Residue, then its C-alpha position, 0 to 999 in steps of 0.5 A: m154564813r161564817f165563810r161567807t163573813a170571812i170572806a166579807a171580811a177579807a174584802f172589807a180589810t183591803s178595801a181601799v176605795a175613795f170618794p173625792i168630790a169630783g168636779t168642784g172648783a178650787h178648794a178653799a184655804e179658809a172660809p169664803d166671804g158670804v154664807y155657805g153651807a153644804t151636807a153630804v149623807g150616805s146610808g147603806l141600808s135604812v132598816f125598819v122593824d116592827s111586830d104589829a103595824t095595826g098600831g098596838a104595841f111593838y117592837a121597833a128597830n129604826a136604823a141605818f146600816p152604816f151611816a155617814e154625814a158630813t156638813v160645813e156651815t159659815g162661820s168655820v162650823s164643820e161636822g162629821i158623823a159616822s156609824y156602822a149601827y146608826d140609831r134613829n130613834a135617839v134621834t126622832g123616835l119616829y119611824s115609817v112602814g109604808s105611808a104610816t109613821f109610828q112612835a118607837n115603844g119599847g125594846p131592848a136599846f142599842p147595845d153599849i158599843p162604840n158604833t158611833a164616831s163624832a168629829r165637830y170642830p175645833a173641838a174633836k177634829h178625829s175620831q174612831a169607832d172600831l167592832g172587832e167581831e160581831a154585835a146584835v143591833g136590835p134583831a139584826l147582827v152587825r160584823v166587823a165595822r169601822a167609823t170614822a170621822d174627820v174635821s177642819a175648818v172648811e171640810a168634813a169627811a165621815d166613812a162607815r164600813a161593815a163586813s156584814f149584815d144580818l137580819p135572820d131569815t129576812f135580809s142580809a148583805s156583805v160589804l156595806e160602806s158609805h162615805s160623805t164628804a162636804e167642804a168650802l170651796s174659794q167661791g161656794s161649797g160642794a158635798h158628795a155622798v156614796s153608798r154601796v151594799r153588795d152580796i144582798s139576800i132576801s128570804a133566804g136567797l129567793v131574791r139576790i142582788g149582786e150590788v146596789y150602788s148610790e151616788a149623790h154630788a151637788v156643787v155650787d162654785g160661783s155662778m156655777r151649779t151642779a147636781r148629779t145623781v147615779f145609781r145602779v143594781i146590778d145582777a139582780s135575780v128572782g128564783g134564779v131568774p135574772v131581773t131589772i128593778g125600776t119604778d114599776g117594779v120588778r121585770a124579766a131581764g137578759n135575752t129574751d129574743g124569741v119570746s113574745e110579748g105575751e110569754l114575756e108579760q106572764l113570766n114577769l106575772a110569775l115573777a111578780q107572785n112569786l114575790t107577793s106569796n112570799g110577802i116581799e114587795i121590791a121597788m125603785v123610789s125616784g131621785r131628783e136633781s136640782e140647781e134652782a135654789g143653790a145645787s141639790a141631789r137625792a139619788a134613787g134606791l130601793s125599797i124592799q119590804i118583807r111581811w110576815p103574817a101572824a101565827a100561832g098567837a105571834p102577830g105579824s111583823t114587817a121589815l121595810v128596808m131602804v137600800g143605797r140612799a145617798s143625798a148632797d145639798a150645796s148652797f152659797s150666797p155671796p155677801p152684799p155689795p159695798p155701799p156706793p160712793p158719795p156723789p162728786p160735788v158739782i162744779d160749774d163753769r162760773r168763777v169760785v168766789t171766796t168770801v172772807f168776814y174780818d173786822a175792818p175799819p168802814l170805808v166812809p165814816p157815819v155823817s154824824e162822826a164827819a170831820p169839819p172841812p179843812p179852812l182855805m189857805v192863800g200862801a200861808r195866811r189862813l182865809p176866813p170861812v166862806p159864810l164870813l166872807f159870803g156875808l162881807w160881800q153881801v154888805s159891801t154890795f148893799g153898801w155900794v147900791a145904798i151910796a148910788w141911790w144916796r147920790r141921786r136923790v140928794p143934789k150935789g149941794g147937799l140937803a137945804 
């Protein structure tokens, strides 16, 4: 075991695996306009252990080995959390075995070691935690590990690695890696998560798996949405027999030429019985990809459940190990459009007349204030007024008429 750990530590120390956000759009020098968000989570192993799954008193461990989470949000909020032994009980206090949910109760707390690196912009832009040798985390041992987190106004990255993980007589693995990156793009956001676990051994080597690799990728950039996952199980075997692991369980693999369908079914049945008799259940958990509301990707993973029956007064126990989980989510909503400009003024072909009001003298004075007409003039002499002339004309006319009548009535000799 020490020799294998030394080899794994050397591979861990010399590994330089990069996990870029491939296929994203233009990287943003500053936060884009609009509402955006991206989260990437990678977890090599999620381990749940209890000593009595019936609901009585039990010891529980609920942790991720290693764990990396990166988040960016509107307002230049970015955060990275990386841990080679992440205590989920400290966050939720709950864990699940199968379809049952349990409350963590008792048991030793996580050791007082710098197992988590946490950075949040702008307060802390870099954080790192190192484990030089080994540490007991609950019932498990973790050896030679490092966790780092780096953030800026538009990007967050978290990386956690461990040289080996050992749950005695149950599950062990060498070279565990989890990496997550989230960033703002010029017109959106992107997230990328990767987990890789190598050299897995279950129940003292009854089941061996060379590598489990999970990758999740989600990008929203303008009108483009991308959600993609990758999942691989390499070099798996049960009792030395090569197998494939899928949603239908464990099946024989390799060269089956010349093997009848009945013989192949018998071989698969023997493999299943071998696992069941040792209290082992292995299945692939399906992933999903969605580009409906933003972009969301959940990579597939392995579910490995190991049970030990009660014996010699000791309670039964169950270990559930989820291997190789990665998820990525990205979203973006552009800013609302500016309000429309006011409508232009209505202009027709009629002449525009501008009326200006001011105090002007009336053109015609009122009748009550009219001045008398000027007198009639003949040369330089002023003539009498018209009514007087008219009166004189009437008198003179009447006089002449009277004289004419008198002459007719009175003889020339006069009155007698």
